VOTOR-538180 format. One record per residue (C-alpha): residue number from 1; x, y, z. Coordinates in Angstrom, 2 decimals, always signed. Layout:
@fimar NUM | X X | Y Y | Z Z
...
***
This chain:
@fimar 1 | X +99.20 | Y +129.30 | Z +118.82
@fimar 2 | X +101.30 | Y +126.97 | Z +116.99
@fimar 3 | X +100.74 | Y +126.20 | Z +113.62
@fimar 4 | X +102.15 | Y +122.81 | Z +112.51
@fimar 5 | X +103.17 | Y +121.91 | Z +108.99
@fimar 6 | X +103.14 | Y +117.87 | Z +108.91
@fimar 7 | X +103.77 | Y +115.01 | Z +106.22
@fimar 8 | X +102.25 | Y +111.46 | Z +106.12
@fimar 9 | X +104.17 | Y +108.63 | Z +103.92
@fimar 10 | X +104.32 | Y +105.51 | Z +106.16
@fimar 11 | X +102.09 | Y +103.43 | Z +103.68
@fimar 12 | X +100.18 | Y +104.22 | Z +100.19
@fimar 13 | X +98.84 | Y +107.87 | Z +101.13
@fimar 14 | X +101.02 | Y +110.89 | Z +100.15
@fimar 15 | X +99.75 | Y +113.59 | Z +102.90
@fimar 16 | X +100.31 | Y +117.08 | Z +104.24
@fimar 17 | X +98.77 | Y +119.20 | Z +105.98
@fimar 18 | X +98.28 | Y +122.49 | Z +108.52
@fimar 19 | X +96.97 | Y +122.50 | Z +111.99
@fimar 20 | X +96.75 | Y +125.35 | Z +114.20
@fimar 21 | X +96.73 | Y +124.74 | Z +118.06
@fimar 22 | X +96.65 | Y +120.68 | Z +117.50
@fimar 23 | X +92.86 | Y +121.12 | Z +116.84
@fimar 24 | X +91.74 | Y +123.19 | Z +113.81
@fimar 25 | X +92.71 | Y +121.81 | Z +110.63
@fimar 26 | X +93.59 | Y +124.64 | Z +108.50
@fimar 27 | X +94.23 | Y +122.04 | Z +105.02
@fimar 28 | X +94.41 | Y +118.54 | Z +104.52
@fimar 29 | X +95.51 | Y +117.10 | Z +101.46
@fimar 30 | X +95.85 | Y +113.48 | Z +100.84
@fimar 31 | X +97.13 | Y +111.62 | Z +97.30
@fimar 32 | X +95.75 | Y +108.08 | Z +97.66
@fimar 33 | X +97.40 | Y +105.31 | Z +95.83
@fimar 34 | X +94.74 | Y +102.66 | Z +96.51
@fimar 35 | X +94.05 | Y +102.41 | Z +92.84
@fimar 36 | X +97.78 | Y +102.13 | Z +91.74
@fimar 37 | X +98.02 | Y +99.15 | Z +94.24
@fimar 38 | X +93.99 | Y +97.60 | Z +93.70
@fimar 39 | X +95.95 | Y +94.80 | Z +90.98
@fimar 40 | X +97.90 | Y +93.74 | Z +93.54
@fimar 41 | X +95.30 | Y +93.15 | Z +96.18
@fimar 42 | X +97.61 | Y +94.85 | Z +98.47
@fimar 43 | X +100.19 | Y +97.90 | Z +98.81
@fimar 44 | X +103.44 | Y +96.85 | Z +96.46
@fimar 45 | X +106.07 | Y +98.35 | Z +98.61
@fimar 46 | X +108.39 | Y +99.80 | Z +95.72
@fimar 47 | X +105.73 | Y +101.37 | Z +93.70
@fimar 48 | X +104.23 | Y +102.83 | Z +96.88
@fimar 49 | X +108.14 | Y +104.42 | Z +97.70
@fimar 50 | X +108.01 | Y +105.97 | Z +93.84
@fimar 51 | X +104.85 | Y +107.14 | Z +94.04
@fimar 52 | X +105.33 | Y +109.32 | Z +97.17
@fimar 53 | X +108.45 | Y +110.52 | Z +95.16
@fimar 54 | X +106.12 | Y +111.74 | Z +92.26
@fimar 55 | X +103.33 | Y +113.43 | Z +94.63
@fimar 56 | X +104.83 | Y +114.80 | Z +97.73
@fimar 57 | X +105.89 | Y +118.15 | Z +96.47
@fimar 58 | X +102.69 | Y +118.58 | Z +94.49
@fimar 59 | X +100.52 | Y +117.89 | Z +98.12
@fimar 60 | X +103.03 | Y +119.67 | Z +100.36
@fimar 61 | X +102.36 | Y +122.74 | Z +97.96
@fimar 62 | X +98.67 | Y +122.43 | Z +97.88
@fimar 63 | X +98.66 | Y +122.14 | Z +101.81
@fimar 64 | X +100.00 | Y +125.30 | Z +101.73
@fimar 65 | X +98.03 | Y +126.96 | Z +99.46
@fimar 66 | X +94.72 | Y +125.79 | Z +100.88
@fimar 67 | X +95.87 | Y +127.03 | Z +104.55
@fimar 68 | X +96.32 | Y +130.44 | Z +102.88
@fimar 69 | X +100.25 | Y +130.36 | Z +104.87
@fimar 70 | X +103.33 | Y +130.43 | Z +103.41
@fimar 71 | X +106.41 | Y +128.05 | Z +105.17
@fimar 72 | X +107.37 | Y +131.50 | Z +107.19
@fimar 73 | X +104.29 | Y +131.44 | Z +109.23
@fimar 74 | X +104.73 | Y +127.80 | Z +110.53
@fimar 75 | X +106.01 | Y +127.22 | Z +113.74
@fimar 76 | X +107.25 | Y +123.35 | Z +113.59
@fimar 77 | X +107.26 | Y +120.65 | Z +111.25
@fimar 78 | X +105.85 | Y +117.44 | Z +111.97
@fimar 79 | X +106.65 | Y +114.01 | Z +110.29
@fimar 80 | X +105.95 | Y +110.24 | Z +110.13
@fimar 81 | X +109.15 | Y +108.59 | Z +111.13
@fimar 82 | X +107.43 | Y +104.92 | Z +111.68
@fimar 83 | X +106.28 | Y +102.51 | Z +111.87
@fimar 84 | X +105.43 | Y +101.86 | Z +107.51
@fimar 85 | X +106.97 | Y +101.04 | Z +104.52
@fimar 86 | X +111.04 | Y +102.12 | Z +105.21
@fimar 87 | X +111.16 | Y +103.04 | Z +101.11
@fimar 88 | X +107.93 | Y +105.06 | Z +101.72
@fimar 89 | X +109.03 | Y +106.68 | Z +105.45
@fimar 90 | X +112.38 | Y +107.73 | Z +104.05
@fimar 91 | X +110.86 | Y +110.23 | Z +101.61
@fimar 92 | X +108.27 | Y +112.12 | Z +103.54
@fimar 93 | X +111.21 | Y +112.11 | Z +106.18
@fimar 94 | X +113.33 | Y +113.24 | Z +103.89
@fimar 95 | X +111.46 | Y +116.16 | Z +102.78
@fimar 96 | X +110.70 | Y +117.35 | Z +106.65
@fimar 97 | X +114.18 | Y +117.94 | Z +107.30
@fimar 98 | X +115.21 | Y +119.76 | Z +104.20
@fimar 99 | X +112.56 | Y +122.33 | Z +105.25
@fimar 100 | X +113.41 | Y +122.19 | Z +108.58
@fimar 101 | X +116.76 | Y +122.95 | Z +107.68
@fimar 102 | X +115.80 | Y +125.43 | Z +105.00
@fimar 103 | X +113.62 | Y +127.48 | Z +107.56
@fimar 104 | X +115.61 | Y +126.62 | Z +110.63
@fimar 105 | X +112.34 | Y +125.04 | Z +111.87
@fimar 106 | X +112.18 | Y +122.83 | Z +114.60
@fimar 107 | X +111.71 | Y +119.00 | Z +113.51
@fimar 108 | X +109.18 | Y +116.50 | Z +115.16
@fimar 109 | X +109.26 | Y +112.76 | Z +114.19
@fimar 110 | X +105.95 | Y +111.35 | Z +115.27
@fimar 111 | X +104.85 | Y +107.80 | Z +115.67
@fimar 112 | X +102.46 | Y +106.69 | Z +113.15
@fimar 113 | X +99.81 | Y +104.83 | Z +115.74
@fimar 114 | X +99.98 | Y +108.02 | Z +118.21
@fimar 115 | X +99.20 | Y +110.22 | Z +114.92
@fimar 116 | X +95.56 | Y +108.00 | Z +114.80
@fimar 117 | X +95.22 | Y +108.33 | Z +118.77
@fimar 118 | X +95.26 | Y +112.15 | Z +118.45
@fimar 119 | X +92.67 | Y +111.99 | Z +114.84
@fimar 120 | X +90.45 | Y +112.70 | Z +118.11
@fimar 121 | X +91.36 | Y +116.08 | Z +118.91
@fimar 122 | X +90.64 | Y +117.21 | Z +115.94
@fimar 123 | X +86.79 | Y +116.39 | Z +116.30
@fimar 124 | X +85.17 | Y +119.63 | Z +115.85
@fimar 125 | X +83.18 | Y +120.52 | Z +119.03
@fimar 126 | X +84.44 | Y +117.41 | Z +120.95
@fimar 127 | X +84.37 | Y +117.85 | Z +124.78
@fimar 128 | X +88.06 | Y +118.07 | Z +126.69
@fimar 129 | X +89.54 | Y +114.70 | Z +126.97
@fimar 130 | X +89.77 | Y +113.35 | Z +130.85
@fimar 131 | X +91.99 | Y +111.22 | Z +131.31
@fimar 132 | X +92.50 | Y +108.03 | Z +131.21
@fimar 133 | X +91.06 | Y +106.48 | Z +128.45
@fimar 134 | X +91.22 | Y +103.54 | Z +126.70
@fimar 135 | X +92.15 | Y +103.42 | Z +123.10
@fimar 136 | X +91.62 | Y +100.54 | Z +120.01
@fimar 137 | X +93.95 | Y +101.48 | Z +117.24
@fimar 138 | X +92.33 | Y +99.15 | Z +114.20
@fimar 139 | X +94.58 | Y +100.52 | Z +111.15
@fimar 140 | X +95.76 | Y +98.30 | Z +108.25
@fimar 141 | X +98.29 | Y +97.00 | Z +109.63
@fimar 142 | X +97.60 | Y +97.43 | Z +113.54
@fimar 143 | X +95.43 | Y +96.48 | Z +115.73
@fimar 144 | X +96.27 | Y +97.50 | Z +119.88
@fimar 145 | X +94.30 | Y +98.09 | Z +122.96
@fimar 146 | X +96.31 | Y +101.02 | Z +124.73
@fimar 147 | X +95.74 | Y +102.56 | Z +128.19
@fimar 148 | X +96.24 | Y +106.32 | Z +127.65
@fimar 149 | X +96.78 | Y +108.04 | Z +131.27
@fimar 150 | X +97.68 | Y +111.11 | Z +129.66
@fimar 151 | X +99.29 | Y +112.69 | Z +126.58
@fimar 152 | X +102.42 | Y +111.00 | Z +125.60
@fimar 153 | X +101.75 | Y +108.03 | Z +128.61
@fimar 154 | X +100.50 | Y +104.99 | Z +127.15
@fimar 155 | X +100.51 | Y +101.77 | Z +128.77
@fimar 156 | X +100.20 | Y +98.56 | Z +125.97
@fimar 157 | X +97.32 | Y +96.26 | Z +127.10
@fimar 158 | X +97.72 | Y +93.84 | Z +124.46
@fimar 159 | X +97.35 | Y +93.62 | Z +120.44
@fimar 160 | X +97.20 | Y +91.23 | Z +117.65
@fimar 161 | X +99.03 | Y +87.84 | Z +117.71
@fimar 162 | X +98.89 | Y +87.67 | Z +113.98
@fimar 163 | X +96.57 | Y +89.59 | Z +111.01
@fimar 164 | X +95.29 | Y +92.71 | Z +112.47
@fimar 165 | X +91.91 | Y +93.23 | Z +111.97
@fimar 166 | X +92.53 | Y +95.48 | Z +108.68
@fimar 167 | X +94.51 | Y +93.01 | Z +107.33
@fimar 168 | X +91.96 | Y +90.37 | Z +107.86
@fimar 169 | X +89.29 | Y +92.55 | Z +105.93
@fimar 170 | X +91.85 | Y +92.87 | Z +103.06
@fimar 171 | X +92.35 | Y +89.21 | Z +103.05
@fimar 172 | X +88.58 | Y +88.06 | Z +103.18
@fimar 173 | X +88.12 | Y +90.19 | Z +101.01
@fimar 174 | X +90.21 | Y +88.94 | Z +98.03
@fimar 175 | X +88.88 | Y +85.78 | Z +99.12
@fimar 176 | X +85.59 | Y +86.19 | Z +98.20
@fimar 177 | X +86.65 | Y +88.05 | Z +95.06
@fimar 178 | X +85.89 | Y +91.98 | Z +96.63
@fimar 179 | X +87.95 | Y +95.31 | Z +95.10
@fimar 180 | X +91.03 | Y +96.45 | Z +97.36
@fimar 181 | X +90.78 | Y +98.03 | Z +100.00
@fimar 182 | X +88.43 | Y +94.98 | Z +101.18
@fimar 183 | X +87.38 | Y +96.78 | Z +104.26
@fimar 184 | X +85.08 | Y +99.04 | Z +102.72
@fimar 185 | X +84.00 | Y +96.40 | Z +100.31
@fimar 186 | X +83.18 | Y +93.80 | Z +102.95
@fimar 187 | X +81.14 | Y +96.63 | Z +104.78
@fimar 188 | X +79.50 | Y +97.24 | Z +101.38
@fimar 189 | X +78.53 | Y +93.43 | Z +100.16
@fimar 190 | X +77.39 | Y +92.99 | Z +103.99
@fimar 191 | X +74.58 | Y +95.40 | Z +103.64
@fimar 192 | X +72.98 | Y +92.77 | Z +101.92
@fimar 193 | X +73.74 | Y +89.83 | Z +103.56
@fimar 194 | X +73.08 | Y +87.85 | Z +106.63
@fimar 195 | X +75.51 | Y +88.16 | Z +109.58
@fimar 196 | X +74.26 | Y +84.41 | Z +111.49
@fimar 197 | X +74.46 | Y +82.61 | Z +108.18
@fimar 198 | X +78.06 | Y +81.12 | Z +109.28
@fimar 199 | X +78.77 | Y +79.75 | Z +112.60
@fimar 200 | X +82.55 | Y +81.59 | Z +112.36
@fimar 201 | X +84.36 | Y +81.59 | Z +115.63
@fimar 202 | X +85.97 | Y +84.42 | Z +117.64
@fimar 203 | X +89.36 | Y +84.01 | Z +119.21
@fimar 204 | X +88.55 | Y +85.72 | Z +122.71
@fimar 205 | X +92.09 | Y +84.39 | Z +124.15
@fimar 206 | X +91.07 | Y +84.46 | Z +128.07
@fimar 207 | X +93.15 | Y +85.97 | Z +130.53
@fimar 208 | X +94.60 | Y +88.63 | Z +127.93
@fimar 209 | X +93.96 | Y +91.67 | Z +126.23
@fimar 210 | X +95.54 | Y +90.31 | Z +123.11
@fimar 211 | X +93.57 | Y +89.67 | Z +119.42
@fimar 212 | X +94.10 | Y +87.08 | Z +116.69
@fimar 213 | X +91.89 | Y +87.12 | Z +113.42
@fimar 214 | X +94.21 | Y +84.34 | Z +111.61
@fimar 215 | X +92.00 | Y +81.48 | Z +112.33
@fimar 216 | X +89.12 | Y +83.85 | Z +111.08
@fimar 217 | X +90.35 | Y +84.09 | Z +108.00
@fimar 218 | X +91.56 | Y +80.90 | Z +107.77
@fimar 219 | X +87.51 | Y +79.78 | Z +108.59
@fimar 220 | X +86.49 | Y +81.88 | Z +106.04
@fimar 221 | X +89.00 | Y +80.42 | Z +103.09
@fimar 222 | X +87.78 | Y +76.88 | Z +104.07
@fimar 223 | X +84.23 | Y +77.66 | Z +103.69
@fimar 224 | X +85.51 | Y +79.38 | Z +100.15
@fimar 225 | X +87.38 | Y +76.21 | Z +99.19
@fimar 226 | X +83.84 | Y +74.25 | Z +100.49
@fimar 227 | X +82.31 | Y +76.06 | Z +98.38
@fimar 228 | X +84.36 | Y +75.56 | Z +94.78
@fimar 229 | X +85.42 | Y +71.89 | Z +94.89
@fimar 230 | X +88.35 | Y +70.77 | Z +92.67
@fimar 231 | X +88.94 | Y +74.81 | Z +92.11
@fimar 232 | X +91.65 | Y +76.88 | Z +92.82
@fimar 233 | X +91.82 | Y +78.61 | Z +96.41
@fimar 234 | X +91.99 | Y +81.63 | Z +95.12
@fimar 235 | X +88.05 | Y +83.81 | Z +94.41
@fimar 236 | X +89.69 | Y +85.41 | Z +91.17
@fimar 237 | X +89.82 | Y +82.09 | Z +89.52
@fimar 238 | X +86.95 | Y +80.15 | Z +90.23
@fimar 239 | X +84.16 | Y +82.64 | Z +91.49
@fimar 240 | X +81.79 | Y +82.15 | Z +94.56
@fimar 241 | X +78.54 | Y +81.74 | Z +94.20
@fimar 242 | X +77.65 | Y +85.71 | Z +93.93
@fimar 243 | X +74.45 | Y +85.11 | Z +96.43
@fimar 244 | X +76.60 | Y +84.19 | Z +99.14
@fimar 245 | X +79.00 | Y +86.54 | Z +99.24
@fimar 246 | X +76.91 | Y +88.79 | Z +100.89
@fimar 247 | X +76.61 | Y +85.86 | Z +104.12
@fimar 248 | X +80.34 | Y +85.12 | Z +103.86
@fimar 249 | X +80.90 | Y +88.97 | Z +104.17
@fimar 250 | X +78.29 | Y +89.82 | Z +106.55
@fimar 251 | X +78.98 | Y +86.74 | Z +109.11
@fimar 252 | X +83.06 | Y +87.32 | Z +108.89
@fimar 253 | X +82.10 | Y +91.24 | Z +109.85
@fimar 254 | X +80.32 | Y +90.40 | Z +112.57
@fimar 255 | X +82.80 | Y +87.55 | Z +113.61
@fimar 256 | X +85.65 | Y +90.37 | Z +114.28
@fimar 257 | X +83.45 | Y +93.09 | Z +115.56
@fimar 258 | X +82.24 | Y +90.77 | Z +118.00
@fimar 259 | X +85.50 | Y +90.17 | Z +119.62
@fimar 260 | X +86.98 | Y +94.17 | Z +119.01
@fimar 261 | X +84.42 | Y +95.08 | Z +120.74
@fimar 262 | X +83.46 | Y +92.78 | Z +123.57
@fimar 263 | X +87.63 | Y +93.22 | Z +124.38
@fimar 264 | X +87.55 | Y +96.50 | Z +124.41
@fimar 265 | X +84.11 | Y +96.91 | Z +126.46
@fimar 266 | X +85.66 | Y +94.47 | Z +129.09
@fimar 267 | X +88.79 | Y +96.18 | Z +129.37
@fimar 268 | X +86.70 | Y +99.89 | Z +129.77
@fimar 269 | X +85.26 | Y +98.32 | Z +133.00
@fimar 270 | X +88.43 | Y +96.92 | Z +134.09
@fimar 271 | X +90.57 | Y +99.87 | Z +134.32
@fimar 272 | X +87.48 | Y +102.29 | Z +134.87
@fimar 273 | X +88.10 | Y +104.47 | Z +132.01
@fimar 274 | X +86.64 | Y +107.66 | Z +131.37
@fimar 275 | X +86.10 | Y +106.93 | Z +127.67
@fimar 276 | X +86.92 | Y +104.51 | Z +124.81
@fimar 277 | X +88.47 | Y +105.81 | Z +121.79
@fimar 278 | X +88.52 | Y +104.23 | Z +118.21
@fimar 279 | X +90.93 | Y +105.03 | Z +115.75
@fimar 280 | X +92.32 | Y +103.81 | Z +112.34
@fimar 281 | X +91.08 | Y +102.59 | Z +109.26
@fimar 282 | X +88.64 | Y +100.32 | Z +110.21
@fimar 283 | X +86.96 | Y +102.29 | Z +112.88
@fimar 284 | X +85.33 | Y +103.59 | Z +109.75
@fimar 285 | X +83.36 | Y +100.49 | Z +109.70
@fimar 286 | X +80.02 | Y +101.37 | Z +110.38
@fimar 287 | X +79.04 | Y +98.26 | Z +112.17
@fimar 288 | X +81.60 | Y +98.78 | Z +114.55
@fimar 289 | X +80.74 | Y +102.00 | Z +115.65
@fimar 290 | X +76.99 | Y +101.21 | Z +116.06
@fimar 291 | X +78.12 | Y +98.02 | Z +118.27
@fimar 292 | X +80.15 | Y +100.38 | Z +120.59
@fimar 293 | X +77.17 | Y +102.93 | Z +120.75
@fimar 294 | X +75.25 | Y +99.77 | Z +121.64
@fimar 295 | X +77.47 | Y +98.13 | Z +124.29
@fimar 296 | X +79.70 | Y +100.49 | Z +125.80
@fimar 297 | X +79.32 | Y +101.77 | Z +129.64
@fimar 298 | X +81.01 | Y +104.86 | Z +128.54
@fimar 299 | X +81.46 | Y +107.52 | Z +125.75
@fimar 300 | X +82.80 | Y +106.47 | Z +122.51
@fimar 301 | X +84.80 | Y +108.66 | Z +120.36
@fimar 302 | X +85.98 | Y +107.91 | Z +116.70
@fimar 303 | X +87.31 | Y +110.31 | Z +114.04
@fimar 304 | X +85.15 | Y +111.90 | Z +111.30
@fimar 305 | X +85.38 | Y +109.41 | Z +108.15
@fimar 306 | X +87.87 | Y +111.57 | Z +106.62
@fimar 307 | X +90.26 | Y +111.14 | Z +109.59
@fimar 308 | X +90.41 | Y +107.53 | Z +109.81
@fimar 309 | X +92.43 | Y +106.40 | Z +107.05
@fimar 310 | X +96.18 | Y +107.95 | Z +107.01
@fimar 311 | X +96.39 | Y +111.64 | Z +106.84
@fimar 312 | X +98.90 | Y +114.15 | Z +108.20
@fimar 313 | X +96.47 | Y +116.58 | Z +109.95
@fimar 314 | X +96.53 | Y +113.72 | Z +113.04
@fimar 315 | X +100.19 | Y +113.50 | Z +112.82
@fimar 316 | X +99.92 | Y +117.35 | Z +113.37
@fimar 317 | X +98.25 | Y +117.56 | Z +115.56
@fimar 318 | X +100.54 | Y +114.63 | Z +117.79
@fimar 319 | X +103.21 | Y +116.67 | Z +116.67
@fimar 320 | X +101.50 | Y +120.24 | Z +118.19
@fimar 321 | X +101.56 | Y +118.23 | Z +121.85
@fimar 322 | X +104.93 | Y +116.93 | Z +121.52
@fimar 323 | X +106.22 | Y +120.66 | Z +120.56
@fimar 324 | X +104.77 | Y +122.14 | Z +123.49
@fimar 325 | X +106.35 | Y +119.19 | Z +125.23
@fimar 326 | X +109.59 | Y +120.85 | Z +124.24
@fimar 327 | X +110.40 | Y +118.03 | Z +121.61
@fimar 328 | X +113.09 | Y +118.92 | Z +118.97
@fimar 329 | X +114.78 | Y +116.28 | Z +116.81
@fimar 330 | X +117.79 | Y +116.02 | Z +115.33
@fimar 331 | X +118.03 | Y +116.23 | Z +111.45
@fimar 332 | X +120.21 | Y +112.96 | Z +111.13
@fimar 333 | X +117.28 | Y +110.79 | Z +112.93
@fimar 334 | X +116.48 | Y +107.73 | Z +110.55
@fimar 335 | X +113.09 | Y +106.18 | Z +109.92
@fimar 336 | X +111.83 | Y +103.88 | Z +112.17
@fimar 337 | X +109.54 | Y +101.25 | Z +110.45
@fimar 338 | X +109.23 | Y +98.88 | Z +113.43
@fimar 339 | X +108.57 | Y +101.42 | Z +115.98
@fimar 340 | X +106.06 | Y +100.89 | Z +118.61
@fimar 341 | X +104.24 | Y +102.97 | Z +120.18
@fimar 342 | X +104.96 | Y +101.11 | Z +123.47
***
């Protein structure tokens, strides 16, 4: 039963975890930078990399302490190699290289998106996976629809042509004067709103499995400007009528979820998959989960909320399967900021 120590520093979470057998979380520690980036309304790359340097060793030590093991009990080191912010990725990779060199341990570079996929293997009591499955990855910077035929066997069916769903949530959140990150803020605001208050269009992109959320974001922008004639574009400078924020949030959320669920369910039927996997930060959205449960013809798996956003446990789970397949990476490997899963 391999025990993998993993590091994740692709964006604004510094994380370390120990996972046994690719399924059992012995420890998972995350230092979030969200509060430090909130004033910017998004992640400030140079700030992120400096905060990773400050946090990585305390987080690493805490992960080993929580797992009640030492480095001598570890079988391999997993680390996010990409995609992500270059400066942030370098911090985690260099620490992982040092550990691997100093302890003579195998080093396994993991694609961050594959990590999100393998967060589904960390669901306690979940049944064995029956391939093929359809995977919808909806994280801050990525919206991907992938057919997974087996471990490490991926076929990309489609993805976003512009803004990812998570980016659209963040940008619309700023337009509505909501706090960063936008996803949770929009979901909270939408609870008091009417999802049919505004008829925002849906970009179905017929004949493809691709997504587009730029037009939806722009539609919200035009509605915001319409409600603030002669005022600056940003909600922060000229706040909206507070009574309309929930309606705008609910209508935007309904449109985004409609397309994500509709296209994924259609692809699941076309490719006759056994299950749908939904992973990434946006998979924490309660409306998205409810709509999948309502409309999917096959079982839908989502991670526990603690594993939806970036974490190192998912990187360790992905590294475990690659370790068992014999992957061993050279100590001179470099980060891949634009690394595609397929």
